[in-house]
N, C-alpha and C positions, 0 to 999 in steps of 0.2 A: 754626434754628441759632443763635439769639441767645445761648443758654446757653454756647456755645463761646467767646464773646468773653471770658468770665471765666476761661478756662483749663481744663485737664483735670487730674484727679487719678487716679493709678494705683489700680486696684482689685486685690484678691487674685486671682491667676490661677485660672481654672476648670479643675480636673483631674477628669476623669471617663472612664468606659469605656462603650461602647455597641456594639450590633450593627447593622451597616449592610448593605444589600442588595448582591448581586453580580449578574452577568449570568445566573446559573443560578437559576431559581425555587426558593425554599425553602432556598437555601444562602447563608449570610451571613458577612461578615468580622467579626472582633472588632477594634475600633478604640479605642485609648487616645488621648484628647485632652488637649492643653494649650493653653489659650486665654488670652492676656494682653489686657487691655482697660482702658479709662479712661472715666470719667464726668465731666461738667462739675462744676467746683468748686461752682457755685451750686445743684446738685441736693441737696435734703435727704436725709439718710441713709435715711429711711423710704421714699424714692421711687427709690433707686438700683436699676436693673433687674438684679438678680442672676439669673444663668442665661440671660439673653437673648443674651449674646455666644456662649455655648456652643451655643445652639439655632441661631443664625445659621450658625456654622461647621459644625454637624452637617448642616444642609440642603445646604450646598455640597459637603460630603464625599459625601453620598448620591448627588448628581447625577453624580459622577465614578465612584464605586465600582460603580455598576450597569452600567458598561461593561466591567468586568474579571471574569475567572474567579477563583474561590477557589483555583485551582491556581497562581495567580501573584500572591500578596499583595504581594511586593516591588515588582512593576510598578505595582500599584494605589497603594501608598504613595508611590512615587516621583512619579507624576503628580499625586497630591493635594497633596503638599508643594510641588511646583513651582508649581502654580496658586495656592496660598495665598501663597507668597512673591511671586508676580507681582501678585496682586490686593489684598493688604493694604497699607495700612490700609483698613478699611471704616467708614463713619460713618452713623449714624442720628441723629435729633433727641435721642436719649437717651444714646448712648454711641459710643465708637470702639473697634473691634477693631484693636489695633496689631500683634499677632503671634499665630501659631498653628502648631502642629505636631501631626502624628498619627503613631502607630505602628500599622501594619496587620498583623494576624496571622490565622491560621486554626487552629481547634482540630483535634486529631488525627482525631476522628470525622468531622467535616465533610470534611476533606481525603481521608480514605479513601473515603467515599461518593462524592465527586466523581470520584476516580480510577476507581472501579467504573463510574460512569455514562459517563465518557469512554471507557473500554475497551469497554463494550457498544456505544457508538456507532461505535467504530473497527472492530469485528469484521466487519460487512458489507463495509466498504471493504477490509479485509485479505483477506477471503474472495474478493472480486472480483479483487483484485490477484493472489492465488494462482492463481485460475482463468486469468487472462490469461497469467501466466508459464508455467503448465502447457501451455496451448494453443500458446504461442510455442515452447516446447521440443519439443512433439510435432511441430509443423510443421517445425522445424529438423531433428529426427531423420528425418522422412520425406523431406524435400527434400535434405538434405545428408549426414547420417550413413549412412542406409540406401540412398543412391543407388548404392553399389557396396561390395563387400567391402573394397576398399582404403580407402574413406572411413571405414567402420566401424572398421577397424584403426587408422587415424590418430587417430580420435576417442578410442579407448581409450588409445592411447599418450599423447596430450596430457592426457587426464584424469588418468592416473596420474602423469605427469611434473609436472603443475602442483601436485599434492598432495605429491609426494615430492621434487621439485626435481631429478629425474633420470629417465632412461629406465628402464623396468622391467628387472630383470636378465634376461639371455638374449635380449634383443630383437635380431632379425636385421635390422639397418638396411638392408643391401643387399637382402634379400628384400622388405622393405617397399617400397623404391624400385622394384624390379622390378614388384611388384604394382600400384603406383600407375601405372607406365608402361603396364601391360597394360590398366588400366581408364581410361586417358586417353580423352576423348571422340572423338579422331581415330584411336585405335589400330584396326588392321585388324579384329580379331575383334569389337570393340564396334560398328563400323560394320556388319559382317555381321549381327550380332545384331539391330540396329535394322531392317535391311532385311527380315530374316526375320519380325520382329514385324509390320512394316507389311504384308508380303505375306499373312501368316496372317489378319490382321484383314479383309482384302478377300475372303476365301474364304467360301463358303456353308458351312453346318454339314456337309453331305454331303462336300464337297471337303476340309474340315478333317479329317474322320474318315479319308478316304482317305490324307491326308498323314501322319496318325499311324501308319497301318499301314505306309506306305512307310518312315517313320523307324525303326520297330521292326525292320523287315526289314534296313535299312541297318546298324543297330547289330549285329544278329545276324551278318550277312555279314562284318563286320570283327572279329568275335570279342568284341564288347563286350556279352555277354549280360546283364551286371549292369545296364547302361544300358537295354537293351531291356526288361527287366522293370519299369523305372521309368517307361516311357512310359505316360501315362494311357490308359485304355480309351476307345474312340470313344464319342461322346455317344449315338448311336443304340443301341449295345450296352448302355450304362448305363441308358438309359431303358427298354429292353426286358428288364430283368432278370426273375427268377422272380416271378410274381404280377402283372406289369404288365398293364394292359388290352390293349396291343397284342400282347403275347406270347400271352395267353390266346386272342385272336381268331385268331391265326395257327395255333393248334393245333386250332381247330375244323374 
């Protein structure tokens, strides 16, 4: 550093543009450099290291730019200029870099390609998110909306009212309230239905078939023939339809 004892002389600033790497392989920033530097007064003109100051700053910029995406050139430029302001001046035996500034940009083709790559990378995540949302909605529909006709009715009303800001025209609010009360977990007929369901599950297939016959007769006796016709056929009768092995054996 003995040459620095004789003082420093400002040199013409180095202005140049270069491509520097980004965090994405094959995609580069375009960086415009302005580097101001000085050399010792005692250095002969033929030995002044022209270009060395720019190469020094170019190396520092590359170390920072490779941490950034080309989709965020402003963030890359902000960090680079902050570090240059913090670390300058820099000295070597031949020169001193007193000040530097960079302008970081990305050309349109590079930006478009980077967006396409990013979108392709996000698609599997978006697909997985859509599947999770669909599964959650299906579970909600099964466990909540389809739990009872009243729940389904409320869901439809809320869906329409949330979009329109009001209840659908002609909504019978009192009727909906009555239906909700009928389907309340502790209402009498819901409890009866649950007991019947538990009872039937404990029956053998033969007893369950007998119960279907009894139910059909009960509906018929009370004049509800339309309901009687809707009672499923006994399992044994369905299994022994025309052409079934058991029926063929019985006719032999």
